[in-house]
MIVO-560350 format. One record per residue (C-alpha): residue number from 1; x, y, z. Coordinates in steps of 0.2 Angstrom, whole numbers. Layout:
% MIVO-560350
{r NUM {X Y Z}} ...
***
This chain:
% MIVO-560350
{r 1 {638 -404 -912}} {r 2 {627 -394 -898}} {r 3 {641 -387 -894}} {r 4 {646 -380 -908}} {r 5 {629 -372 -912}} {r 6 {626 -366 -895}} {r 7 {644 -356 -897}} {r 8 {636 -349 -915}} {r 9 {619 -343 -906}} {r 10 {629 -334 -894}} {r 11 {641 -326 -904}} {r 12 {627 -320 -914}} {r 13 {618 -311 -899}} {r 14 {632 -303 -892}} {r 15 {637 -295 -910}} {r 16 {617 -290 -911}} {r 17 {619 -282 -895}} {r 18 {635 -274 -898}} {r 19 {625 -268 -912}} {r 20 {611 -262 -905}} {r 21 {623 -253 -891}} {r 22 {632 -245 -902}} {r 23 {617 -237 -914}} {r 24 {607 -231 -897}} {r 25 {625 -221 -894}} {r 26 {625 -214 -912}} {r 27 {606 -208 -911}} {r 28 {608 -202 -894}} {r 29 {623 -191 -899}} {r 30 {609 -182 -909}} {r 31 {608 -173 -893}} {r 32 {591 -164 -895}} {r 33 {586 -151 -883}} {r 34 {569 -146 -882}} {r 35 {559 -135 -871}} {r 36 {542 -138 -864}} {r 37 {531 -121 -864}} {r 38 {517 -126 -850}} {r 39 {502 -114 -859}} {r 40 {494 -121 -846}} {r 41 {501 -113 -831}} {r 42 {503 -96 -838}} {r 43 {484 -97 -845}} {r 44 {479 -101 -825}} {r 45 {488 -89 -818}} {r 46 {485 -75 -832}} {r 47 {477 -58 -824}} {r 48 {464 -52 -837}} {r 49 {474 -37 -840}} {r 50 {487 -50 -847}} {r 51 {475 -59 -858}} {r 52 {482 -49 -874}} {r 53 {500 -55 -871}} {r 54 {496 -72 -870}} {r 55 {484 -74 -886}} {r 56 {497 -64 -894}} {r 57 {510 -76 -890}} {r 58 {499 -91 -892}} {r 59 {486 -88 -907}} {r 60 {482 -105 -911}} {r 61 {477 -109 -893}} {r 62 {462 -97 -893}} {r 63 {447 -97 -904}} {r 64 {444 -81 -911}} {r 65 {425 -82 -910}} {r 66 {427 -80 -892}} {r 67 {427 -63 -884}} {r 68 {442 -60 -868}} {r 69 {425 -61 -856}} {r 70 {425 -81 -862}} {r 71 {442 -84 -856}} {r 72 {442 -75 -843}} {r 73 {425 -83 -838}} {r 74 {431 -99 -839}} {r 75 {448 -96 -829}} {r 76 {437 -92 -813}} {r 77 {426 -106 -817}} {r 78 {425 -119 -802}} {r 79 {428 -133 -812}} {r 80 {441 -125 -821}} {r 81 {450 -121 -806}} {r 82 {448 -139 -799}} {r 83 {455 -146 -816}} {r 84 {473 -134 -816}} {r 85 {475 -136 -797}} {r 86 {475 -157 -803}} {r 87 {487 -154 -817}} {r 88 {496 -144 -808}} {r 89 {500 -156 -794}} {r 90 {502 -171 -805}} {r 91 {515 -164 -816}} {r 92 {527 -152 -804}} {r 93 {541 -160 -810}} {r 94 {541 -164 -831}} {r 95 {559 -170 -831}} {r 96 {556 -188 -835}} {r 97 {544 -186 -847}} {r 98 {554 -172 -856}} {r 99 {570 -185 -856}} {r 100 {557 -196 -863}} {r 101 {552 -184 -877}} {r 102 {571 -178 -879}} {r 103 {573 -197 -883}} {r 104 {559 -198 -895}} {r 105 {567 -185 -906}} {r 106 {583 -192 -907}} {r 107 {575 -205 -915}} {r 108 {564 -198 -926}} {r 109 {580 -188 -932}} {r 110 {590 -201 -935}} {r 111 {576 -212 -945}} {r 112 {570 -197 -952}} {r 113 {583 -183 -955}} {r 114 {570 -170 -961}} {r 115 {561 -170 -946}} {r 116 {562 -153 -936}} {r 117 {558 -153 -918}} {r 118 {542 -144 -914}} {r 119 {537 -133 -900}} {r 120 {530 -143 -887}} {r 121 {514 -135 -878}} {r 122 {503 -142 -863}} {r 123 {487 -137 -861}} {r 124 {471 -143 -854}} {r 125 {459 -149 -864}} {r 126 {441 -153 -852}} {r 127 {448 -168 -852}} {r 128 {446 -174 -869}} {r 129 {453 -191 -868}} {r 130 {452 -195 -888}} {r 131 {462 -180 -891}} {r 132 {476 -180 -880}} {r 133 {489 -178 -892}} {r 134 {490 -163 -905}} {r 135 {506 -163 -919}} {r 136 {508 -152 -934}} {r 137 {525 -148 -941}} {r 138 {530 -134 -930}} {r 139 {519 -138 -913}} {r 140 {513 -152 -902}} {r 141 {500 -150 -890}} {r 142 {499 -161 -876}} {r 143 {483 -162 -866}} {r 144 {490 -164 -848}} {r 145 {470 -165 -838}} {r 146 {471 -184 -849}} {r 147 {487 -190 -840}} {r 148 {482 -190 -823}} {r 149 {480 -208 -818}} {r 150 {471 -221 -824}} {r 151 {460 -219 -806}} {r 152 {458 -200 -807}} {r 153 {442 -192 -801}} {r 154 {438 -184 -819}} {r 155 {438 -201 -827}} {r 156 {426 -210 -817}} {r 157 {412 -210 -832}} {r 158 {426 -214 -843}} {r 159 {425 -236 -847}} {r 160 {440 -244 -838}} {r 161 {448 -249 -854}} {r 162 {449 -232 -860}} {r 163 {454 -223 -843}} {r 164 {468 -235 -837}} {r 165 {480 -227 -852}} {r 166 {478 -209 -845}} {r 167 {494 -209 -834}} {r 168 {508 -199 -838}} {r 169 {520 -214 -844}} {r 170 {511 -215 -858}} {r 171 {512 -194 -864}} {r 172 {529 -202 -876}} {r 173 {522 -217 -881}} {r 174 {503 -207 -886}} {r 175 {517 -193 -896}} {r 176 {526 -209 -906}} {r 177 {509 -215 -910}} {r 178 {505 -197 -918}} {r 179 {520 -197 -928}} {r 180 {518 -215 -931}} {r 181 {502 -210 -941}} {r 182 {510 -196 -949}} {r 183 {523 -205 -957}} {r 184 {513 -223 -963}} {r 185 {507 -224 -978}} {r 186 {492 -237 -985}} {r 187 {482 -233 -996}} {r 188 {469 -249 -995}} {r 189 {459 -253 -981}} {r 190 {447 -265 -988}} {r 191 {450 -282 -978}} {r 192 {454 -287 -960}} {r 193 {471 -290 -964}} {r 194 {477 -274 -971}} {r 195 {468 -266 -955}} {r 196 {482 -277 -946}} {r 197 {497 -272 -954}} {r 198 {492 -255 -956}} {r 199 {492 -254 -937}} {r 200 {508 -266 -936}} {r 201 {519 -254 -944}} {r 202 {513 -242 -932}} {r 203 {517 -251 -919}} {r 204 {534 -258 -927}} {r 205 {537 -240 -929}} {r 206 {537 -236 -908}} {r 207 {546 -252 -907}} {r 208 {561 -242 -917}} {r 209 {557 -224 -910}} {r 210 {552 -226 -893}} {r 211 {563 -242 -887}} {r 212 {567 -238 -869}} {r 213 {546 -240 -865}} {r 214 {539 -260 -864}} {r 215 {531 -267 -876}} {r 216 {515 -268 -865}} {r 217 {517 -249 -864}} {r 218 {520 -248 -884}} {r 219 {504 -258 -887}} {r 220 {495 -251 -873}} {r 221 {491 -264 -862}} {r 222 {494 -271 -845}} {r 223 {506 -284 -843}} {r 224 {493 -298 -840}} {r 225 {485 -291 -856}} {r 226 {503 -292 -865}} {r 227 {506 -310 -859}} {r 228 {488 -317 -862}} {r 229 {492 -311 -881}} {r 230 {510 -320 -881}} {r 231 {502 -334 -872}} {r 232 {487 -336 -885}} {r 233 {495 -331 -903}} {r 234 {491 -348 -910}} {r 235 {475 -347 -904}} {r 236 {470 -333 -910}} {r 237 {481 -334 -929}} {r 238 {471 -351 -930}} {r 239 {454 -343 -927}} {r 240 {457 -329 -940}} {r 241 {462 -343 -952}} {r 242 {448 -357 -949}} {r 243 {436 -343 -951}} {r 244 {442 -335 -965}} {r 245 {445 -320 -960}} {r 246 {460 -312 -964}} {r 247 {454 -306 -979}} {r 248 {436 -302 -976}} {r 249 {430 -285 -979}} {r 250 {415 -286 -965}} {r 251 {417 -270 -956}} {r 252 {410 -278 -940}} {r 253 {427 -284 -939}} {r 254 {436 -269 -934}} {r 255 {424 -267 -919}} {r 256 {429 -286 -915}} {r 257 {449 -285 -915}} {r 258 {454 -268 -922}} {r 259 {445 -253 -913}} {r 260 {447 -249 -893}} {r 261 {438 -260 -884}} {r 262 {436 -270 -865}} {r 263 {440 -286 -874}} {r 264 {440 -295 -893}} {r 265 {425 -303 -899}} {r 266 {428 -321 -904}} {r 267 {411 -326 -898}} {r 268 {418 -342 -887}} {r 269 {414 -346 -871}} {r 270 {429 -344 -860}} {r 271 {439 -333 -872}} {r 272 {430 -316 -873}} {r 273 {431 -312 -856}} {r 274 {449 -316 -853}} {r 275 {454 -307 -867}} {r 276 {462 -290 -871}} {r 277 {455 -278 -886}} {r 278 {463 -274 -901}} {r 279 {471 -291 -903}} {r 280 {471 -290 -922}} {r 281 {483 -274 -923}} {r 282 {494 -286 -910}} {r 283 {496 -300 -922}} {r 284 {497 -287 -936}} {r 285 {513 -281 -925}} {r 286 {520 -301 -924}} {r 287 {518 -299 -944}} {r 288 {528 -283 -946}} {r 289 {542 -289 -933}} {r 290 {543 -306 -942}} {r 291 {543 -297 -961}} {r 292 {557 -286 -953}} {r 293 {567 -298 -946}} {r 294 {568 -308 -964}} {r 295 {570 -293 -974}} {r 296 {581 -281 -975}} {r 297 {575 -261 -979}} {r 298 {573 -245 -969}} {r 299 {560 -241 -959}} {r 300 {554 -229 -971}} {r 301 {554 -242 -983}} {r 302 {544 -252 -974}} {r 303 {531 -241 -970}} {r 304 {528 -239 -989}} {r 305 {525 -257 -991}} {r 306 {509 -266 -997}} {r 307 {501 -277 -984}} {r 308 {500 -290 -997}} {r 309 {518 -290 -997}} {r 310 {523 -288 -978}} {r 311 {513 -304 -975}} {r 312 {518 -314 -990}} {r 313 {537 -311 -985}} {r 314 {534 -310 -968}} {r 315 {535 -330 -964}} {r 316 {526 -327 -949}} {r 317 {523 -339 -938}} {r 318 {513 -338 -920}} {r 319 {523 -344 -905}} {r 320 {516 -358 -897}} 
***
């Protein structure tokens, strides 16, 4: 009987693997072709007399409230020159990132047929790390000075829990997150569970559109942080349940378990210091994964499903 059950499990696993391979082959055949427009290099290398032509080609990159003299002075600023040089040195080769963006767009086109790839434009942003990626229906702007590597000197005054993801490997993850926010609908954000499911939807979206990235990369965790979350799923869940936090509307819970932070705040000795931040997002992700494993519906439909329906029909059980 055990051998029969084992054979059945292996057969299901093999079929599932073949289905995933067939799906990825179909998606790759979409074959999106993009061109990275290196505005950062064009601006850094433009002569003063070439500025009007550059402004005409990229009007959305120049605020009308500044005269040409402002932009010329900015180009000559010592700190700006250091910034341009650091970006040029780190991004001499954009091939791997370009391939990842094309794969992201292939997946977006497959799941959202109305999606049209935007122009991809690179820029610098005076290290505005809170706005690393900006997307619209027609353009996507990547601030390359926020992806120079987590230990870069420009990030010395940025908290470690934020700077650790300021590296080129996270560019496509941040793009996927920007699109996840664009496509994810949730009308209510009253309870902690609402917030958990909202971010869980976005993380599941990243599961689907950037399957070539690891769970740690999609979550923005180190492998050590991810392993801690996995090992302590049942502890986290038990805490949420015992302290009746899931349906609480206390806004302080967002800072404790949802928003970026160096650690999550259980206020329990021996746990807080070891835990990563955003564990509410992580548990929400596992709930959405459980829901999708239990229910046959499209990604689009899931993104429109209410938090209550997802939670009630997920049959979520934390790993022990």
